[in-house]
C-alpha positions in Angstrom: 13.0 -13.0 7.1 13.2 -10.7 4.1 9.8 -9.0 3.1 9.5 -10.7 -0.5 9.4 -14.3 1.4 7.2 -13.1 4.0 4.7 -11.8 1.4 5.2 -14.8 -0.7 4.0 -16.8 2.0 1.0 -14.5 2.6 0.0 -13.9 -1.1 -2.5 -16.9 -1.4 -4.4 -15.5 1.5 -4.0 -11.8 0.9 -7.3 -11.5 -1.1 -9.1 -13.6 1.7 -7.6 -11.1 4.4 -9.1 -7.9 2.8 -12.6 -7.2 2.0 -12.0 -5.6 -1.3 -15.6 -5.0 -2.2 -16.2 -2.8 1.1 -12.6 -1.3 0.9 -12.8 -0.2 -2.7 -16.2 1.3 -2.3 -14.8 3.5 0.4 -11.7 4.4 -1.0 -12.4 4.9 -4.7 -13.9 8.3 -4.8 -11.4 9.9 -2.9 -8.7 8.2 -5.1 -10.6 9.1 -8.3 -11.0 12.8 -7.0 -7.4 13.3 -6.3 -5.9 11.7 -9.4 -8.3 13.1 -12.0 -6.8 16.7 -11.6 -3.8 15.0 -13.4 -5.9 15.2 -16.4 -3.6 15.0 -19.6 -3.7 18.0 -22.2 -3.5 15.3 -25.1 -6.3 13.4 -23.7 -4.5 10.2 -23.1 -5.6 8.5 -20.2 -4.0 9.3 -16.5 -1.3 7.1 -15.9 -1.0 5.5 -12.4 1.9 3.5 -10.7 0.5 1.3 -8.1 3.8 0.9 -5.8 3.7 -2.3 -3.2 0.6 -3.3 -5.2 -0.1 -6.6 -3.7 -2.6 -8.6 -5.6 -3.4 -5.7 -7.9 -7.0 -4.7 -6.8 -6.5 -1.1 -6.7 -4.9 -1.1 -9.9 -7.7 -3.2 -11.2 -10.3 -0.9 -10.1 -8.7 2.3 -11.3 -8.2 1.0 -14.6 -11.9 0.1 -14.9 -12.8 3.7 -13.8 -10.6 4.9 -17.2 -7.0 5.2 -15.4 -4.2 3.6 -17.1 -2.7 1.6 -14.5 0.8 -0.4 -13.9 1.8 -2.2 -10.6 5.2 -3.3 -8.8 5.3 -5.5 -5.8 8.6 -7.0 -4.0 6.9 -10.3 -4.0 6.9 -12.5 -7.1 3.8 -14.5 -5.8 1.9 -11.3 -5.2 2.7 -10.0 -8.8 1.5 -13.4 -10.2 -1.8 -13.2 -8.5 -2.0 -9.7 -9.5 -1.7 -10.7 -13.3 -4.2 -13.3 -13.1 -6.6 -11.1 -11.3 -6.3 -8.7 -14.3 -6.7 -11.3 -16.6 -9.8 -12.5 -15.1 -11.3 -8.9 -15.4 -10.2 -8.8 -19.0 -7.8 -6.1 -18.2 -4.1 -5.6 -19.5 -2.0 -4.0 -16.9 1.7 -4.3 -16.5 2.6 -5.8 -13.2 6.3 -6.0 -12.2 8.4 -7.5 -9.8 10.2 -4.4 -8.3 10.6 -3.3 -4.6 11.1 0.2 -3.1 14.3 2.1 -4.7 14.1 -0.1 -7.9 10.9 1.4 -10.0 13.2 3.6 -12.3 15.0 0.6 -13.5 12.2 -1.6 -13.7 10.0 0.7 -15.9 12.9 1.8 -18.0 12.5 5.4 -17.4 8.7 5.4 -17.9 7.2 8.6 -16.6 3.7 8.3 -14.9 1.2 11.1 -14.0 0.8 9.8 -10.3 2.0 7.0 -8.0 0.0 5.6 -5.1 1.7 3.7 -2.3 -1.0 2.3 -0.2 -1.7 -0.1 2.7 0.7 0.8 5.3 3.7 -0.4 2.7 6.1 2.7 3.3 7.0 1.9 6.9 8.6 -1.5 5.6 11.7 0.8 4.8 13.7 0.6 8.0 16.4 3.1 7.9 16.8 6.7 6.5 19.2 6.1 3.7 16.8 3.7 2.0 13.9 6.3 3.1 15.7 8.9 1.0 16.4 6.3 -2.0 12.9 5.3 -2.2 11.4 8.6 -2.2 13.8 9.9 -4.9 12.7 6.7 -6.9 9.3 7.8 -6.6 10.1 11.2 -7.9 12.0 10.0 -11.0 9.1 7.9 -12.2 6.8 10.9 -12.0 6.4 13.6 -14.6 6.8 17.2 -13.4 3.7 18.0 -11.4 2.8 14.4 -11.0 0.8 13.6 -7.9 1.9 10.9 -5.0 -0.7 9.4 -2.6 0.7 7.5 0.2 -1.3 5.8 3.1 0.0 4.5 6.3 -1.2 3.6 9.8 -1.2 6.9 12.3 2.0 5.7 14.0 2.1 8.7 16.0 -1.4 7.6 17.8 0.0 3.9 17.9 3.4 5.0 19.6 1.5 7.2 22.1 -1.2 4.7 23.2 0.7 1.7 22.6 -2.3 -0.2 21.4 -1.1 -3.7 20.1 -4.3 -4.7 18.6 -6.2 -4.5 15.5 -9.7 -5.5 14.4 -9.6 -9.2 13.4 -10.5 -10.1 9.9 -12.7 -13.2 9.0 -13.3 -14.9 5.6 -15.6 -17.8 4.8 -15.3 -19.7 1.7 -16.7 -23.1 0.5 -17.3 -24.4 4.1 -13.9 -23.1 5.2 -13.1 -20.4 7.6 -10.2 -18.1 7.8 -9.6 -15.7 10.9 -6.7 -13.0 10.6 -5.5 -11.5 14.0 -3.1 -8.7 13.9 -0.9 -7.4 16.6 2.4 -5.2 17.1 5.3 -5.9 19.5 7.1 -2.7 20.2 10.6 -3.4 20.0 13.4 -2.0 22.3 15.4 -0.4 19.2 12.2 1.7 18.4 10.9 -0.4 15.6 7.8 -2.6 15.5 7.1 -6.1 14.8 3.9 -6.7 12.8 2.4 -9.9 13.4 -0.4 -11.9 11.7 -1.7 -14.9 13.0 -3.9 -17.0 10.1 -6.3 -19.4 11.5 -7.7 -21.7 8.9 -10.4 -24.3 9.7 -12.0 -26.9 7.1 -15.6 -28.3 7.7 -15.2 -31.2 10.5 -11.6 -30.2 11.6 -9.9 -28.0 14.1 -8.1 -24.8 13.3 -4.8 -24.7 11.8 -2.6 -21.7 12.9 0.5 -19.9 11.4 2.1 -16.6 11.9 3.9 -14.3 9.7 5.9 -11.3 11.0 7.6 -8.4 9.7 9.4 -5.2 11.1 7.9 -1.7 10.4 9.6 1.7 11.2 6.7 3.7 12.9 7.7 7.2 11.9 5.9 10.2 12.7 4.0 12.2 10.0 6.1 15.2 10.4 9.3 13.1 9.3 7.4 11.8 6.3 6.5 15.5 5.4 10.2 16.6 5.8 11.4 13.4 3.7 8.9 14.3 1.0 10.2 18.3 1.1 13.8 17.0 0.7 12.7 15.0 -2.2 11.7 17.9 -3.8 7.6 17.3 -3.3 5.4 20.1 -2.4 1.6 20.8 -2.1 1.6 18.5 0.8 -1.8 17.6 2.2 -2.6 15.4 5.1 -5.8 13.3 5.5 -7.0 10.9 8.0 -8.2 8.0 5.7 -8.8 7.5 1.9 -12.5 8.8 2.4 -10.7 12.7 2.7 -11.2 13.5 6.5 -8.8 16.1 7.9 -5.8 14.5 9.7 -5.9 14.4 13.5 -2.7 13.2 15.0 -4.0 12.1 18.3 -7.4 10.4 16.8 -7.0 9.4 13.0 -6.2 5.6 12.8 -4.7 6.3 9.3 -2.2 8.8 7.5 -3.0 9.7 4.0 -0.5 12.4 2.4 -0.6 13.6 -0.8 1.9 15.8 -2.7 3.1 17.1 -5.9 6.5 16.4 -7.7 8.2 19.7 -8.5 
């Protein structure tokens, strides 16, 4: 099943699945620190393109902090929800339906000061040809000297330990309960199938169950660094999370990469 269809299906539950208040409290200080050096000499707001933006929560939070944000996602329903979320906050943020490799055309050659690709989105690219095209597209929408921030899972650790399971996420709303259970299947071709079991229960009823699955490429950090170098990014730095800890290939749960378009 295509990723646009999968995430269309998941869109209505995405803001239940993520504890945005807690997540943004942890991540915003690092994002603001990393993006702020892109300060423009003309005193205009720093422009940020949020790629694979989902329901737009990072864009909304950054715009509230004084950045000028735009967003793109392969899922039309995610984009629709992102637009509604921004409108609810009284913000005008252009969200567009565009997947990896199609940003330059979607934003009509608009150039941004920075680009963020968070939430383990880049591993949805499943082959090297598409990865090269994706990173070239990222660079094409950035101004010279523009910064990129990518957040993935640390697949070096995951492949080494073969740990299939992630911490469940729970949500309670109006006497309804949701439980989201995530796990990996390690496929024979070296890819990973990422599964989310969605358990939903209304008061007085039994849990209803659904599962969505998508394929991921568990590429190593050094491959990503090599691809970025080849796409003409430099000043590449690695972190363990969006709190800015030093990356440890054997221990870090996540991989965060920052780089500059040259």
